[in-house]
N, C-alpha and C positions, 0 to 999 in steps of 0.2 A: 416876386419878393427878394431882398437885398439880405443872403444868409450870411453875409460879413457885417452886416450893422451889428450897432451896439442890442437897438433892440431886438431884433430877431435872437441875438446870444441868451437877453434877459427871458424871451418867451421860450424859445424853442429849444436852445444850444444845451441849456444845462441839463434838460430833458433828455436830450442826446446823449449827453455826457453820463449821467445816469445811469441811463441803458446799458452801455457800453461798459460802465463800472461792474454792473450787475450780471453782465454778460460773461465778463473775464472771471468773477467771483463764481459765479457757476460752472463755468469751464475747469478753473482750480480745484474746485470740489470734487467734479466729475473724475477727472484725473484722479485727485489722491485716494475717494474710497470706493472707485469700481475695482481694483483688482482684491483691494483689500476683503469688500464685503462679499466677491465672486467668490475667492478662494476660500472665506469661511464657511460658506453655505455647503460648496462642493466638498468639504471636508466633513461637513456634518451626514451628508446623504452618501459618501463614498463608502460601499462595502472594504469591511475592515480586509487588510492588507493587499489591497488595489490601491495605485498612483493613478488620480485622474488630472496630473497638475497641467498637462497637456491641455486637455477639455477643458478645465478652468482659464488656462490663457486666452484659447480662442475666443471663449465665451464674452471673457471680459473685452475685448478690444473690440467684438462687436456689439457691444453694449456700449462702449466708449466711442467708436463712429456713430453710432444714433444719437446718441446725446449730444456729439458737437455738431451734427446736421439740426438738429433740434433747436440750440441755442443757435446757431448762425441764424435759421430762418426767421426766430424772435426777434432778435438783432434787425434783420432786414425791413420783416414787417413793421417792428418799431421807431425805425428810423426815417424810413424814407417820407412818410407822410412830415415828418419835421423839417425835410429840405425842401416840400413841395412838389413830391411826386405824386401823381391819385393812382391810388393802388385799389380803388375804390371795385371795380370789377375784380380784382384778385381775392380781396376780402369776401367779396359775394361768393365769388367761388367755391373758396374755402369754407365759408358759412354752409353751404348747400351741401359738400363736401362733410361736415361735421356733421348734420343732420342725420343723413343718411347713415352715417357711420353709427352715428347714436340711433338711429332705429333698428339697424341690424343688431346691435349687440344689444338692445333691449329685448330684442326675439330670441337671438341666438348666443348671443355673447354670454348671458348668465348662466345658459345650461353649458355651454363647454367652460367654463369658469368652475362652475358645479362638478363636470367631468372629471377635469384636472385637478383639481380639490379631492374629491373620492378618492382618483387614483394614487395621489399623492399620499393620501392617510393611509391606505391600503398598504402602499410600499411601506410606510416606517412601522405599520403594524404588525406586516409580515416581516420585517427583519427583525422583529423585535421577538415576536410570536413565535416563530421557529424553530429559531437558536434555542430559546428555552425548551420547548417540548422537546429538542432532539436530545438536550443535554438532560432533561429529566428521564428522560426514556433509557436513554444510553448509560447515565449512572445507578440505574436502578437495577439493569442488567447487570453491569460490572459489577457493583457489589455482591450482587448473588451468585457472581461466579469466580469471586475474587480475583479482577484482572487488576495489572499495572497501571497505574497512573499515566504513564506515557501512551501505553498503545489505547486508554478510554480518549486521550486528549487528540491523539492523531485520529481515531474514526470521526471522534466529533464534528473535529473541523472540515473533514471532509463531507460530512454529510449532511455540517451544514452551509456551506459555500455550493454546493451540489443543489440543493433544496431550493436555498434561497433565491438562487439565479434561476431556476428555475419559475420559481413562482414571480419573481419578479418581472422575466418576459412575457409570462402571460397576461399578467396585469396589464401591463403598456401594451400590448398587439390590441386587446380588447377596446382600452381606453383611445388607444387612436384612431380604432377604424370605427369609434360611435363619435368621435370629435369630427371627423371625414366626411361622416354622415350629416351633422350639424351645418358643417361649412354648405353642403350644398355637392357633394361629391357623391357620384354612383357609388356604392361599395358591393353592389351584385356583381359587376366582371372582377374587382380586384377578391372577393371570396371565392368565385369560380376560378382565377389563376391561381388563387393561393392553396385552393383545395388541389389543382390540376399538379401546381409545384409539389406540392408535400406529398401524393402521391408517387411522383418520379423519385422525390428523393427517399421515399420510404423502400422504392424498389432499390434503387442505389446503395443505397447506405442502411439496409436493412442489418445487414453483419454487425454494423457500428451501434445501432441501435441495440442489437441484442447483447453487446459486450458491454452498454453502459446500461441496459438492465440489470443484465446478471451480475455486475459489479457494482451497484446499489443494493442488491439484495444478499450480495458476499459480505459487504461492509457495515450493513444494517445488521443483519444475522450474526455478524461474528464467527464467519465459516472456518476464518483464518485470520492472522494479521502480520505483520514485517516483525521478523525475528523468528516465527516458527518452521519446522521440518513439515514439511506437506510431500504428499505423494498421488501426484494427476498423471493416472496412465502408467505406462514406464518410467516415465521422468519424477526422481526423488531429490531435494534439495532444500534450504534454507529458502526462505521468502526475504528478497533483497531491498524489492518496492511493491508497494501497494498503489493502484489508485482504480478509480472509477471505470476504467476502460481494459487495462491490462494487467496480469502478474508477472511480475520476475522471478527467476527463479536461479541459484547458484549453487553447483551439485558440488558432490567432493573431490570433483576433478579441477575445479574453479570453471567448468562451462556454464555460462549466462544463458537461462533459458525465457524468453520472451511469448506467452501463452496468452493470446487473447481471453479475456472471462467468458466471453459466450462459448468458449470452446471447452470450458470445464464442465464436466458431467458428475463427477463422482471424483471426490477429493480427499484423502486423508491426512487428517490433522493429528502427527506423532506428538507434538508437546503443547498440548493446549491444555492449559489447566494444572495437572499432572501429567506423568508417565510412568511406564512399567519397566523395570528391569526383568528381562525374560531368558532364565539360564537353563538349559539343560547341560548335568554334570554327568561326564560316564566314568565308570569305576570299573573294577575289575570284575568277574563273576567270582573269585576267591574271596571277597572283603566282604566285612558284616555290613549289612545295610544300615543299620539302626545305628551303629558306631558311626557310619558315613554321613550321615544325616544330623546325628548329633553336634559332628564337627562343622559342618556346611552352615547350621544355625547360629555356632556359636560366633564364627568366623563374621559372619552379616552383623551380628549384635554387636561385636567387638569393634566391625569399622563404623557400626550407627554412633558409636562413642569416639569416636574420632574427632577431635573439634575440625579438622580438615575435610574430613568426608560427611560428617554428620549432618550439618546443614541443608546436604543436599539429599538426604535420605527420609522419607515422611514413612515408610513402616520401620520402624525400630527393631521387629522380628520378620523374619521373611515367611513366607507361607509355601513349606516343601510340599506342593500339590500332592505328587504321586509317584510312586516307581514308574516313568512311562513306559519303556521298553526294554527290551532285551536284544539290544544289537548283536552285529556279528562278533564285535570284539570284547563287548562290555554291556553295562547295564545302564542305562539313562534315567536320571534321576532328575525331574522339573522342579523348577524353584523360580518364585517371583516376588517382587517385593515395589513396593512405589516410592517412587522420587521426584523433584522438582521438575519442571517442566525443563526437556533438552538438556537433564544432565543423566541418563539413563543410560547412554554409553558410556561416558566416564565413571559412571560407577561399576558396570560391568566388568570394564577391563582393570577397573583397581581391584576387584573382588575375584575375578579369575587368577591376578597374580599373586594375590595372597592366598588363595583357597592349593594351587599347583606348589607354594611354597611349605605352608601346613602340612598338605598331603606328604610333600617327600621327607617331612621331620618325623610324621606317623607310619609311614613305612605303607600308605596305601598307594596301588597302584594304577597308575592312570591308562587305560587299556590303548594299543594303538594297532594298525591292520595285522594279523598273521595269520596263518594258515598250520594247523597241525594235521598229519598225515598217519593214517593207522596201516601196517604193514604185516599185522599178524604177529603171534609169540614168536614162530619160531624162525622166519625171516628177519625178525626185530633181533634177537639174540644173537643169531650168524653176523648181523651188520653191526652190533657192539664190539664184538670180537675180533672183527675182522678191522674196525675202526682200532682198536687197542693197539692191535697186533703194528698198523701202519704208524700209528705214533709214538709206538717205546712205550705201552705203558706196562708196568707190572717188573718187575724186579730184573737187574741188566746182570745177565750171566758169563758176558763177555763172548757165547755164542749169536753165530747169526740167527735172524727171526725165521722162525720158519714162516712158511705161508700156507693159507690155506688148502686143502687136497686140489680143489679144483682150478687152481690157480698158482701151480707149478709148472715150472716151465721148463724143457732139456738143455742142457750145457750147451752154448755156442763152442762151435767148432771153430779153430784157428785155421784159416789157409796158410800154407806154405806154399810159395811157388817154387818148383822143380829148378834145379841148378843142374846145369849141362856142364859139364866140366870136358 
């Protein structure tokens, strides 16, 4: 066959050109739409807050290479017969291969496709159901406890990411094992190996698993949150950071304490929902307690009316619980009042400043440690007279002060050396 003749061109050459044109158009469309389509699909399935741009780029390049190979193969198979090359053996082999692939797809491919679609449906369903369920539960609990929007949002985001990620991993592991079983891979050894690996990881990372589970329940049940002041064992401080694995506290000295959640057994939250100002005010024994307690109550009420301090004080009238103790130097009166969370220390400091000033104005004595000695009446009178004599008490007569009889001393004798002449 003369491929350069006009008759060949009219019969076969035109189809060769049409094949090449269609191949070029298909390659142009493949390059133009592959990256856009893959990026759009990946953005839809990407979990919120994550970046899968690199993964989408890798997937798009793989699809582009496979599509290019398919176009080249189609061009070769379409052009070679037109130029007189016998490819009947190749086409027969491809037909046999296509028949085998079709038979396999008919028996296993449909099942694999169904499994994949079910996994995809579960993926999208759980991505919507889990955040909605968590948000409903957390919002209901937050409204009941009157929590701030910031804390609710932070706790909600942490739980949504953790539960959604865990559920998706479980789903795709199950789908992957079922697809491998359909392909013909014996998953028995894989399951056994996974069990052994899981046991090894469980032994090696049991403290990490314990930390994660403890952190999940801490966040879920809202034991404390970022900004709360808590006490864990001997450590007390503000919660600077909280995640699913560990809690970070900052104490008054500025020290940063990192505590694994699994190590937290008992935690005391000093600032959740509301706080309490707890004061022990001590006054001298000689004071009228009814008058003192009335002044204490009035001082708190005036402070609650102050525009600066009133918003921090939930109790507009304090509770004067009792006369708490007869101390060594004074009487202790116990008083409490509710405040906004984390404001109790500020309120107590301002109240002490005010009550000190008012006690000074009212002449109420705040006791300090001192000791009284009782020496008996006679000795006390003698010491009193002796003290007055030493200090020059009484009218001045110009005479020398007389000492008590027991303290008189004989006059000194002056020593003169003998003069020898």
